[in-house]
N, C-alpha and C positions, 0 to 999 in steps of 0.2 A: 408846688414851684417856688406859688404864689403863698403860700403858706412858708416856705423853707426863707424866703423873701422877707418874712414877717420876722421871724424868730432870732436870724443873723441883724437887723435895727433896732431890735433889743435891750437890748445890753444887758441882756440878763441870759448865762447859761444853761439855766435850769428848764429854760424853756426848750436850750435845745437837746436837755434829756432826756425831757414830752414828747420832743418831736418825733426823736432816733426810737424810744416806747413804741413810738404810737404805731407806726412805719416800717419799722423792722421785720414786721409777719408778713407783708404787702407781698402780692404775687406777681411784681413788675421785677423785673432781671434787675432791670438798668438803677429802678430803686436801692434792690439787694446791695448790688455791685456800689452803691453811689454814699448811701454807708456804711458799709464793707471798709471806703477809704473813708472818713469821718473818723470812726472808728479808730485806727491805724495811727490816723495823726491826731485823737481826739484836746495836746491839749495846744497844740497850735488853730482848731478853733475855734475855741475859748478862750484867745488871748482873742484873737481874730473879732470874737462877737467885742468881747468887756474894752478894747484900749481902739485911740481912731488911727494910733500910730498906721503907716503902712510904709513898704521900701519899693509900693507901687512907679514914684519918680526913679530915682535907681536903677530900677527896672529897665526901663524904659529905656533908660538912655544907656548902659550896656549894651541888652538887644536893635540900638541906633549904633555901636559902634561897631556891634558883628557881624555887624551885613551890611556897615561904609565897608571890613575890612575884609568880607569874604565879595565884595563885587572888585575890589581892589587888586587879592590875591596874588601874592607870584610878576605886580609889576613894579612896582616903588620900595623905595627902599620907608624905614621907617618915620622918618619925614615927614616924607611926605602923608600917611597918609593924618598922621600926628594936627598937621598942613591944612590936611582935608578936612577930617572930625572937629577943630579950634572955628576953619571960617562956615558950618554950615550949623554951631551951635552959635556961631556969633552974627549969623542971621537969625 
């Protein structure tokens, strides 16, 4: 895990591919599954290593809105939901 973390922050996709080659023959099922997932979406993983950009802030806001929406489900109109979201974000 520590080694993979170093690969992520190295800004080098070559190190990622070397890490995959090193551990793809591992007997640990969890690592096998993890590597399979990485290979399935290798372009996204490479981009996460290369670029500093992240959509984490937007995803956090979306999750917060969904949580509020679930809590208020069936109790109010859209206008009330909008006001509650704006009130929470203002504070």
